[in-house]
C-alpha positions in Angstrom: 40.2 43.5 15.7 38.6 41.8 18.7 35.2 42.5 17.3 36.2 40.8 14.0 37.5 37.8 15.8 34.3 37.5 17.8 32.3 37.7 14.6 34.4 35.0 12.9 34.1 32.8 16.0 30.4 33.2 16.1 30.1 32.4 12.4 32.2 29.3 12.8 30.0 28.0 15.6 26.8 28.7 13.7 28.3 27.1 10.6 29.4 24.1 12.5 25.9 23.8 14.2 24.2 24.1 10.8 26.4 21.4 9.2 25.7 19.0 12.1 22.0 19.7 12.2 21.5 19.7 8.4 22.2 15.9 8.3 20.1 14.2 10.9 21.1 10.7 11.8 18.5 8.1 12.9 19.1 4.5 13.9 16.2 2.3 12.8 15.6 -1.4 13.1 13.6 -3.1 10.3 10.6 -3.5 12.5 10.6 0.3 13.3 11.1 1.1 9.7 8.1 -1.0 8.7 5.9 0.5 11.4 6.9 4.0 10.3 6.4 3.2 6.6 2.9 1.8 7.2 1.9 4.9 9.2 3.1 7.2 6.3 2.2 5.2 3.3 0.3 7.2 0.7 -1.2 4.0 -0.8 -2.7 3.0 2.5 -4.2 6.5 2.9 -6.0 5.8 -0.4 -7.1 2.5 0.9 -8.5 4.2 4.0 -10.5 6.5 1.8 -11.9 3.5 0.0 -12.9 2.0 3.4 -14.7 5.2 4.3 -16.5 5.1 0.9 -17.7 1.5 1.4 -18.8 2.4 4.9 -20.8 5.3 3.4 -22.4 2.9 1.0 -23.4 0.7 3.9 -25.0 3.6 5.6 -26.9 4.4 2.4 -28.2 0.8 2.3 -29.3 1.0 5.9 -31.1 4.3 5.3 -33.4 2.5 2.8 -35.2 0.7 5.6 -36.0 4.0 7.4 -39.2 6.0 6.7 -39.2 8.8 4.2 -40.7 12.1 5.2 -41.1 14.8 2.7 -42.6 18.3 3.1 -43.4 20.7 0.3 -45.3 23.9 -0.1 -46.2 26.4 -2.8 -47.5 29.9 -3.2 -49.3 30.8 -6.5 -50.1 34.2 -7.8 -53.0 34.5 -10.4 -52.7 37.7 -12.4 -55.9 36.8 -14.4 -59.1 36.2 -12.7 -59.9 32.5 -13.0 -63.3 31.1 -14.1 -64.8 29.3 -11.1 -67.7 26.9 -11.7 -68.8 25.3 -8.4 -70.7 22.0 -8.7 -72.2 22.2 -5.2 -76.0 22.4 -4.7 -77.3 25.7 -3.6 -74.2 27.6 -4.8 -74.1 29.7 -7.9 -72.1 28.2 -10.7 -70.7 31.4 -12.1 -69.2 34.6 -10.8 -67.8 34.0 -7.4 -65.1 35.7 -5.4 -62.2 37.6 -6.9 -59.3 35.1 -6.5 -55.7 36.2 -7.2 -53.5 33.9 -5.1 -53.4 30.4 -3.6 -51.3 28.5 -1.1 -50.9 24.9 -0.2 -48.6 22.6 1.7 -48.2 18.8 2.0 -46.3 16.3 4.2 -45.9 12.8 3.0 -44.6 9.8 5.0 -43.6 6.4 3.5 -42.4 3.4 5.5 -41.3 0.3 3.6 -43.0 -2.9 4.7 -42.0 -5.4 2.1 -39.6 -5.0 -0.8 -38.9 -8.6 -1.8 -35.7 -8.7 0.3 -33.9 -6.0 -1.7 -33.2 -3.8 1.3 -32.0 -6.7 3.4 -29.8 -8.1 0.7 -28.4 -4.6 0.0 -27.4 -4.1 3.6 -25.7 -7.4 3.9 -24.0 -7.0 0.6 -22.7 -3.6 1.7 -21.4 -5.1 5.0 -19.5 -7.7 3.0 -17.9 -5.1 0.8 -16.8 -3.1 3.8 -15.0 -6.2 5.1 -13.5 -6.8 1.7 -12.1 -3.2 1.5 -10.6 -3.6 5.0 -9.0 -6.9 4.0 -7.6 -5.4 0.8 -6.0 -2.7 3.0 -4.4 -5.4 5.2 -3.1 -7.1 2.0 -1.6 -3.8 0.9 0.0 -3.4 4.3 1.8 -6.6 3.6 3.0 -5.2 0.2 4.2 -2.0 1.9 6.0 -4.0 4.6 7.9 -6.0 1.9 8.7 -2.8 -0.1 10.2 -1.3 3.0 12.1 -4.5 3.8 13.5 -4.4 0.3 14.6 -0.8 0.6 16.0 -1.5 4.0 17.9 -4.5 2.6 19.4 -2.3 -0.2 20.4 0.3 2.4 22.0 -2.4 4.5 23.9 -3.9 1.6 25.1 -0.5 0.5 26.3 0.4 4.0 28.2 -2.9 4.5 29.8 -2.7 1.0 30.9 0.9 1.8 32.5 -0.3 5.1 34.3 -3.2 3.4 35.6 -1.1 0.6 36.9 1.6 3.0 38.8 -1.1 4.9 40.3 -2.4 1.7 41.1 1.0 0.4 43.0 1.8 3.6 45.0 -1.5 3.2 45.6 -0.8 -0.4 46.9 2.7 0.3 49.1 1.4 3.0 50.5 -1.1 0.6 51.2 1.7 -1.9 53.3 3.5 0.7 55.3 0.3 1.3 55.8 -0.2 -2.5 57.0 3.4 -2.9 59.7 2.8 -0.3 60.6 -0.5 -1.9 60.9 1.2 -5.3 63.1 3.9 -3.8 65.4 1.3 -2.4 65.5 -0.5 -5.8 63.7 -3.6 -4.5 60.7 -3.5 -6.9 60.3 -2.1 -10.4 58.3 1.1 -11.0 55.8 -0.9 -13.1 54.9 -3.0 -10.1 54.3 0.1 -8.0 52.1 1.5 -10.7 50.0 -1.7 -10.9 49.5 -1.5 -7.2 48.4 2.1 -7.4 46.1 1.2 -10.3 44.5 -1.3 -8.0 44.0 1.4 -5.4 42.4 3.7 -7.9 40.0 0.9 -8.9 39.0 0.4 -5.3 38.4 4.1 -5.0 36.1 4.0 -8.0 34.2 1.1 -6.5 33.9 3.0 -3.2 32.5 6.0 -5.0 29.9 3.9 -6.7 29.0 2.2 -3.5 28.6 5.5 -1.7 26.5 6.8 -4.5 24.3 3.7 -4.2 24.1 4.2 -0.5 23.0 7.8 -0.8 20.3 6.8 -3.4 19.1 4.0 -1.1 19.0 6.4 1.9 16.9 8.9 0.0 14.5 6.2 -1.1 14.1 5.1 2.5 13.4 8.7 3.6 10.6 9.0 1.1 9.1 5.6 2.0 9.1 6.4 5.7 7.9 10.0 5.4 11.2 11.4 6.9 13.0 14.6 5.7 15.1 13.7 2.7 18.2 14.9 4.5 17.8 12.2 7.2 20.7 9.7 7.3 19.3 6.3 8.4 21.6 4.0 10.2 20.6 0.4 9.7 20.7 -2.2 12.5 24.0 -4.2 12.3 22.1 -7.3 13.6 19.6 -7.0 10.7 20.5 -10.4 9.3 19.3 -13.2 11.6 18.7 -16.9 11.3 15.7 -18.0 9.2 13.6 -21.1 9.9 13.7 -23.2 6.8 13.0 -26.6 8.3 9.4 -26.7 7.1 8.3 -28.0 3.7 6.7 -25.8 1.1 3.2 -27.3 1.8 3.4 -25.8 5.3 3.9 -22.3 3.7 1.1 -23.0 1.2 -1.4 -23.8 3.9 -0.2 -20.7 5.8 -0.9 -18.6 2.7 -4.4 -20.1 2.3 -5.2 -19.3 5.9 -3.7 -15.8 6.1 -3.7 -14.2 2.6 -6.0 -11.2 2.9 -6.6 -10.9 -0.8 -8.1 -14.5 -0.8 -10.4 -13.5 2.2 -11.3 -10.2 0.5 -12.3 -12.0 -2.7 -14.4 -14.4 -0.7 -16.4 -11.5 0.8 -16.8 -10.0 -2.7 -18.3 -13.3 -3.9 -20.7 -13.3 -1.0 -21.7 -9.7 -1.9 -22.2 -10.7 -5.5 -24.4 -13.7 -4.5 -26.6 -11.3 -2.5 -26.7 -9.0 -5.5 -28.1 -11.8 -7.5 -30.9 -12.3 -4.9 -31.6 -8.6 -4.9 -31.8 -8.6 -8.7 -34.3 -11.5 -8.6 -36.4 -9.5 -6.1 -37.0 -6.8 -8.6 -39.7 -9.0 -10.1 -41.6 -8.8 -6.8 -43.9 -6.0 -5.6 -43.1 -3.4 -3.0 -45.4 -2.6 -0.2 -45.2 0.5 2.0 -47.2 2.2 4.8 -48.1 5.7 3.7 -49.4 8.8 5.5 -49.8 12.4 4.7 -51.2 15.8 5.6 -52.5 18.5 3.3 -53.3 22.1 3.9 -54.5 24.7 1.4 -55.8 28.3 1.4 -57.4 30.4 -1.3 -58.2 33.7 0.3 -61.9 34.8 0.1 -62.8 31.4 -1.4 -61.4 28.2 0.1 -59.5 26.9 3.2 -58.5 23.3 3.9 -56.8 22.1 7.1 -56.4 18.8 9.0 -56.5 16.7 5.9 -54.7 13.8 7.3 -54.5 10.5 5.3 -53.1 7.0 6.1 -52.9 3.9 4.0 -50.9 1.2 2.4 -49.3 1.5 -1.0 -48.3 -1.2 -3.4 -46.0 -0.9 -6.4 -45.4 -3.4 -9.1 -43.6 -2.9 -12.4 -45.7 -4.8 -14.9 -43.1 -4.2 -17.6 -41.0 -6.9 -15.9 -43.4 -9.4 -17.4 -42.0 -8.8 -20.9 -38.7 -7.2 -20.2 -35.6 -9.3 -19.4 -34.0 -8.7 -16.0 -30.7 -7.1 -17.1 -29.7 -6.5 -13.5 -30.0 -10.3 -12.8 -27.9 -11.1 -15.9 -25.2 -8.6 -14.9 -25.1 -10.0 -11.3 -24.8 -13.6 -12.5 -22.0 -12.5 -14.8 -20.3 -10.8 -11.9 -20.5 -14.0 -9.9 -18.9 -16.0 -12.7 -16.2 -13.4 -13.0 -15.4 -13.5 -9.3 -15.4 -17.4 -9.4 -12.9 -17.3 -12.2 -10.8 -14.7 -10.3 -10.9 -16.9 -7.2 -9.6 -20.0 -9.1 -6.9 -17.9 -10.8 -5.9 -16.4 -7.5 -5.5 -19.8 -5.9 -3.3 -20.9 -8.8 -1.2 -17.8 -8.5 -0.9 -18.3 -4.7 0.3 -21.8 -5.2 2.9 -20.7 -7.8 4.1 -17.7 -5.8 4.5 -19.7 -2.6 6.4 -22.6 -4.3 8.5 -20.1 -6.3 9.4 -18.0 -3.3 10.1 -21.1 -1.2 12.6 -22.3 -3.9 14.2 -18.8 -4.1 14.5 -18.8 -0.3 16.3 -22.2 -0.3 18.5 -21.1 -3.3 19.5 -17.8 -1.6 20.5 -19.6 1.6 22.5 -22.2 -0.3 24.4 -19.4 -2.1 25.6 -18.2 1.3 27.4 -21.5 1.9 29.0 -21.4 -1.5 30.1 -17.8 -1.2 31.4 -18.6 2.3 33.6 -21.4 0.9 34.7 -19.1 -1.9 35.7 -16.5 0.7 37.8 -19.0 2.6 39.4 -20.1 -0.7 40.1 -16.5 -1.7 41.7 -15.6 1.7 43.9 -18.7 1.6 44.8 -18.0 -2.0 45.8 -14.4 -1.1 47.8 -15.6 1.9 49.8 -18.1 -0.2 50.2 -15.6 -3.1 51.4 -12.9 -0.7 53.9 -15.3 0.9 55.2 -16.3 -2.5 55.5 -12.7 -3.6 57.4 -11.7 -0.5 59.8 -14.6 -1.3 60.1 -13.5 -5.0 58.2 -16.5 -6.3 55.1 -14.7 -7.5 54.4 -11.6 -9.7 52.6 -8.4 -8.5 49.9 -9.1 -11.1 48.9 -12.4 -9.5 49.1 -10.8 -6.0 46.7 -8.0 -7.1 44.4 -10.5 -8.8 44.3 -12.5 -5.5 43.5 -9.3 -3.6 40.7 -8.5 -6.0 39.3 -12.0 -5.7 39.3 -11.6 -1.9 37.5 -8.3 -2.1 34.9 -9.7 -4.4 34.4 -12.8 -2.2 33.8 -10.6 0.8 31.2 -8.5 -1.0 29.5 -11.6 -2.3 29.2 -13.0 1.3 27.7 -9.8 2.6 25.2 -9.4 -0.3 24.2 -13.1 -0.3 23.3 -12.9 3.4 21.2 -9.8 2.9 19.6 -11.3 -0.2 18.7 -14.5 1.7 17.1 -12.4 4.5 15.1 -10.5 1.8 14.1 -13.8 0.1 12.7 -15.0 3.4 10.8 -11.8 3.8 9.3 -12.3 0.3 8.2 -15.8 1.3 6.5 -14.3 4.4 4.8 -11.7 2.3 3.5 -14.3 -0.1 2.0 -16.2 2.9 0.5 -13.1 4.3 2.4 -13.3 7.5 5.1 -10.6 7.0 3.5 -8.3 9.6 2.7 -11.0 12.1 
């Protein structure tokens, strides 16, 4: 019996420990969440791979200015005796040695001297594209930061609504107990008690929905931050702070033009395209290179060659460029025109986005004032209605309606404050300063 009790005690302790450890809780501020999300973002990992790819392209462009050294060698077996006719004075022109094999090796060196600027333009263009890929990554970091802010905001709203509904459910259940006593004493009708309990059931349903939304928002945050999906995140109660809205929209528009990484990335892409056009024009120019080589050969019983060193200068010019159209140049100019149009479109979109998000930010903060007044009105209305009900001057239906209006007003105040904080984050993302 003692052994069984020990076993049950141990099982209870283990089960309790498992239930506690299975749901890990973690308090995170918005800044900590953004930092963690950026570190674990899968999209940013893709961007990092693109940076490495563009860096490799830059290395390839730089390699073109370095000398090329190639070594080759061959061994040949001759199963049929070849006919050898020597054209050297004093040597018989027919017959000769019995040759069945031959060996030779070469080493060739080529060092570019002049290529019309193609190598130089290629290196500089690759450098611009590396910078463009880095700036694109920074722009994506801003998007990741806003996505995390949005998820954090949803989690905060869900958490606050759950707290509010729990408080209202406790008050409603307490009221139900009072109504049951009043009904038993014949003070109120059964119908009034049932209406009050129906109100409690509605609050329970709202609480279930809010808890479900909270759980979904928590799972979403876990995935965004790279945390185990059973981690319960506690949001910072001081998440909502005061936003500085004293500046005009032109201030934010100038801020966007100075800080938007996608604008800067497109500028580097345009510079790279301009150099691509210069490189394409250089295809019509000749290429000059310093050349050098070494040759060795051996045909047993017949011929041996060593120390055949050669140096010189080589020139290459594609004469077909005279009658062929330079398609690379046409493509490069089209690319420049495309990027110019993209730049104009991006500037228009930035102007629209900043002014739109600025208006949305103002609207969201104005809604707080309206909802705050609505809450004050709802609380006063509930106080008056309750007082009248207690004095037999008001119906239970109007009292419950007043209670519902008060709950709705409280929820609206909480959600409007959170939405205003998110609207300001959206404005900061649009200006490219959300991570500053």
